[in-house]
C-alpha positions in Angstrom: 99.5 293.5 0.1 95.9 293.0 1.6 94.7 291.1 -1.7 97.9 288.8 -0.8 96.5 288.5 2.4 93.1 287.6 1.4 91.2 290.7 2.4 92.7 290.8 5.7 94.8 293.6 7.6 98.3 293.4 7.0 100.4 291.7 9.3 102.9 293.7 12.3 106.1 292.2 10.3 104.0 293.3 6.8 103.4 296.9 8.0 107.0 296.8 9.6 109.0 295.9 6.5 107.1 298.0 4.4 107.5 301.1 6.8 111.3 300.0 6.9 111.6 300.0 3.2 109.8 303.7 2.5 111.7 305.5 5.5 115.3 303.8 4.2 114.7 305.1 0.1 113.2 308.3 1.2 116.3 308.7 3.8 119.1 307.8 1.3 117.4 310.1 -1.4 117.6 313.2 1.2 120.7 312.5 3.0 122.5 315.2 1.4 119.5 318.0 2.7 120.3 316.3 6.3 123.6 316.3 6.1 123.9 320.1 5.1 121.5 321.1 8.1 122.9 319.2 10.8 126.6 320.5 9.8 125.2 324.0 9.3 123.4 323.7 12.6 126.3 322.1 14.6 128.9 324.5 12.9 128.2 327.4 16.2 129.0 324.2 18.7 132.5 323.8 16.9 135.7 325.9 17.9 135.9 328.6 16.1 139.1 326.9 13.7 137.2 324.3 13.0 133.8 325.5 11.7 132.7 325.3 8.2 131.0 329.0 8.2 128.3 327.8 5.1 126.5 330.2 3.9 124.0 328.2 3.1 122.5 324.9 2.0 124.0 325.4 -1.6 126.9 326.6 -0.5 127.0 323.6 1.8 126.4 321.3 -0.9 128.8 323.2 -3.1 131.9 323.2 0.0 131.1 319.6 0.3 131.5 318.4 -3.5 134.4 321.1 -3.4 136.3 319.6 -0.6 135.3 316.3 0.2 134.0 315.0 -3.2 130.6 314.5 -3.9 130.1 311.0 -2.6 130.6 313.0 0.9 127.3 313.9 0.2 126.1 310.8 1.7 128.0 310.6 4.8 125.8 309.4 7.4 123.8 307.8 4.8 123.6 304.1 6.8 122.6 305.9 10.4 119.9 308.7 8.7 118.4 305.4 6.9 118.2 303.2 10.3 116.6 306.2 12.0 114.1 306.7 9.6 113.5 302.9 8.9 113.0 302.5 13.1 110.7 306.3 13.1 108.7 305.4 10.4 108.2 301.7 12.0 107.5 303.3 15.2 104.9 305.6 14.0 102.8 303.6 11.6 103.5 300.0 13.1 102.2 301.5 16.9 99.4 303.5 15.2 98.2 301.3 12.6 98.6 298.5 15.7 96.4 301.1 18.5 93.4 301.9 15.9 92.6 298.1 15.4 93.5 297.1 18.9 90.8 300.1 20.3 88.3 299.4 17.8 88.1 296.0 18.3 88.1 296.7 22.2 85.6 299.5 22.2 83.6 298.3 19.4 82.8 300.6 16.1 79.9 302.5 18.4 82.8 304.4 19.9 83.6 307.7 17.9 85.8 306.7 14.8 88.1 310.2 15.8 88.4 309.4 19.4 90.1 306.3 18.1 92.3 308.1 15.4 93.5 310.7 18.0 94.1 308.6 20.8 96.1 306.1 18.4 98.0 308.9 16.9 99.0 310.5 20.5 100.3 306.8 21.5 102.0 306.5 18.1 103.9 309.8 18.6 105.2 308.9 22.3 106.5 305.6 20.7 107.7 307.4 17.8 110.0 309.8 19.6 111.0 306.8 22.4 111.9 304.9 19.4 113.6 306.8 17.0 115.7 309.3 19.1 119.0 306.8 20.0 119.4 306.3 16.2 118.7 310.5 15.7 121.6 311.0 18.4 124.0 308.4 16.6 122.7 310.4 13.0 123.7 313.2 14.1 127.2 312.5 16.5 128.4 310.6 12.7 127.2 313.1 10.5 128.6 316.3 12.3 131.8 314.8 13.2 135.2 316.5 12.3 138.6 315.0 12.1 141.0 315.8 14.5 144.5 317.5 13.9 145.4 313.7 13.9 143.2 313.6 10.8 141.1 311.1 12.7 137.7 311.4 13.0 136.2 310.4 16.3 133.7 307.9 15.4 134.4 305.1 12.2 130.6 304.1 11.9 127.1 303.3 14.3 128.7 300.8 16.2 131.8 302.7 17.2 129.7 305.5 17.8 127.2 303.4 19.6 129.9 302.1 22.3 131.4 305.7 23.0 128.0 307.0 23.6 127.6 304.8 25.8 130.6 304.6 27.5 130.7 308.4 27.5 126.8 309.1 28.7 125.8 306.0 29.8 122.9 304.2 27.9 120.0 306.7 29.0 122.5 309.1 27.2 120.5 307.9 23.8 117.6 309.9 24.9 119.2 312.7 26.3 117.1 316.2 24.7 113.5 313.7 24.6 110.9 316.5 25.7 112.7 318.9 23.1 112.8 316.0 20.3 109.0 315.0 21.7 107.8 318.6 21.1 109.7 318.9 17.8 108.4 315.2 16.1 105.7 314.5 18.5 102.7 317.0 16.9 104.3 316.1 13.5 103.7 312.7 14.1 99.9 313.3 15.5 99.6 315.8 12.2 100.9 313.3 9.8 98.8 310.8 10.6 95.5 312.5 10.9 95.6 313.9 7.7 96.9 310.8 5.8 
């Protein structure tokens, strides 16, 4: 892409487009594993009679395919792909932009490692704050079970969004932010410094 820009850095839009595409494709492919993870982790929160009682990942895959069909491995794929697109965009665009702005403001004399570490820290905060609402929606959709009437609690992302706002308020999307940051923040920093 840099060749198309005449050697100049990618624009924010180009960076966002590449990050969104990569996140969506990766999440789409990995959705079965993410679905199994969410269901296994949330099983203990369900009433005993509604638990899936998976014995592990392989059992979860086999049970989902047997009881719900093979395409059910991609339940919640759209919110998972949206979350990954937002996460990648927040991570890579804020990091690249922070590096460019800091380098322009402080010059090349400032230690490169200082700029890279500072940008990664800024990016880790932006990534956590920006992606948590989508993680919240994704998790709710993936772990949902039909009620006694056979109806699922959420019809899709817009319905989940509306019901979350009605029940928890807009700040409900950031419920658990400190714990989410403690999980995602260091991971983001390491990815950006090692990549």
